[in-house]
C-alpha positions in Angstrom: 8.2 -45.6 -29.5 7.2 -43.8 -32.8 8.6 -43.2 -36.3 10.1 -39.9 -37.3 10.1 -39.0 -41.0 13.5 -37.5 -41.5 13.3 -35.0 -44.4 16.6 -36.4 -45.8 16.6 -40.1 -44.8 12.9 -41.0 -44.6 11.0 -42.7 -41.8 13.3 -44.0 -39.0 12.9 -45.2 -35.4 12.6 -42.5 -32.7 15.8 -43.9 -31.1 17.9 -42.5 -34.0 17.0 -38.9 -33.0 17.4 -36.5 -30.2 15.1 -33.7 -29.3 16.8 -30.3 -29.2 14.0 -28.5 -27.3 11.4 -26.0 -28.3 11.7 -24.6 -31.8 11.6 -20.9 -33.0 13.3 -19.4 -29.9 15.5 -16.6 -31.2 18.7 -15.5 -29.4 18.4 -11.9 -28.3 20.0 -9.3 -30.6 21.9 -7.5 -27.8 22.3 -10.0 -24.9 24.6 -7.7 -23.0 21.7 -5.2 -22.7 19.3 -7.8 -21.1 18.5 -7.7 -17.4 19.2 -10.8 -15.4 15.5 -11.6 -15.4 15.2 -11.2 -19.2 18.3 -13.4 -19.7 16.9 -16.1 -17.4 13.6 -15.9 -19.2 15.4 -16.5 -22.6 17.6 -19.3 -21.2 15.2 -21.3 -19.0 11.5 -20.5 -19.8 9.8 -22.8 -22.3 6.1 -23.3 -23.0 6.0 -27.1 -22.5 2.4 -27.6 -23.4 0.2 -30.7 -23.5 -0.8 -30.9 -27.1 0.6 -29.0 -30.1 4.3 -28.2 -29.6 7.0 -27.1 -32.2 10.3 -28.8 -31.5 13.8 -29.0 -32.9 15.2 -32.5 -33.6 18.5 -33.9 -34.9 19.0 -37.2 -36.7 22.0 -38.1 -34.5 22.4 -41.7 -35.7 21.8 -40.9 -39.4 22.4 -37.8 -41.5 23.1 -35.6 -38.4 20.9 -32.8 -39.8 18.5 -30.6 -37.8 14.8 -30.1 -38.6 11.6 -29.1 -36.9 8.6 -31.1 -35.9 5.0 -30.1 -34.9 4.1 -32.8 -32.4 1.2 -33.5 -30.1 3.0 -34.1 -26.8 0.1 -35.9 -25.3 -0.2 -38.6 -28.0 3.3 -38.4 -29.7 1.5 -37.9 -33.0 3.8 -36.1 -35.4 1.6 -33.5 -37.3 4.3 -32.0 -39.6 8.0 -32.1 -40.3 9.7 -29.1 -41.8 13.1 -27.4 -42.3 15.0 -25.5 -39.6 14.6 -22.1 -41.4 11.0 -22.6 -42.3 8.1 -20.9 -40.4 5.9 -23.2 -38.4 3.1 -24.7 -40.5 -0.5 -23.9 -39.8 -2.1 -26.8 -38.1 -5.9 -27.0 -38.2 -7.3 -27.0 -34.7 -4.3 -25.5 -32.9 -5.6 -26.6 -29.5 -5.4 -30.4 -29.9 -7.3 -32.1 -27.1 -5.3 -34.3 -24.8 -6.4 -38.0 -24.4 -7.9 -37.7 -20.9 -9.2 -34.2 -21.2 -6.6 -32.5 -19.0 -5.8 -28.8 -19.6 -3.4 -27.9 -22.3 -1.0 -26.3 -19.8 0.1 -27.5 -16.4 -2.1 -26.7 -13.4 0.5 -26.4 -10.7 -0.5 -22.7 -10.0 -4.2 -23.2 -10.3 -6.2 -23.1 -7.0 -7.5 -26.4 -5.8 -11.3 -26.7 -5.9 -13.3 -28.8 -3.4 -15.1 -31.4 -5.5 -17.7 -32.0 -2.7 -18.6 -28.3 -2.6 -21.7 -27.5 -4.7 -20.5 -24.0 -5.3 -17.0 -25.2 -6.3 -15.3 -23.2 -3.6 -11.5 -23.2 -3.3 -9.7 -25.3 -0.8 -7.7 -23.1 1.7 
């Protein structure tokens, strides 16, 4: 649980808000001209990083207004709150370390490495 500083209502409990997903994703200008793969990329693909992430939020149980948040997803620390039409703020140290040192992005596609191997060879 954490507090979110609504730009219009002030600090409120997280339960009053809903996350609307990743911020700054623009709808394609000519969606009818996109291939199926390009459309799927627009609709489904999101960065979902560990660390700094720009998100859209709405104060659903308050003023019902949308705004953006720069948040560390590993610690839930809110680094900046800004308007929906504003550009993302520059955050010092864009790669915020995660608490236990895991990589900033998921490792599902990374090859497994044998920890017992002195050379760090990959596990077949």
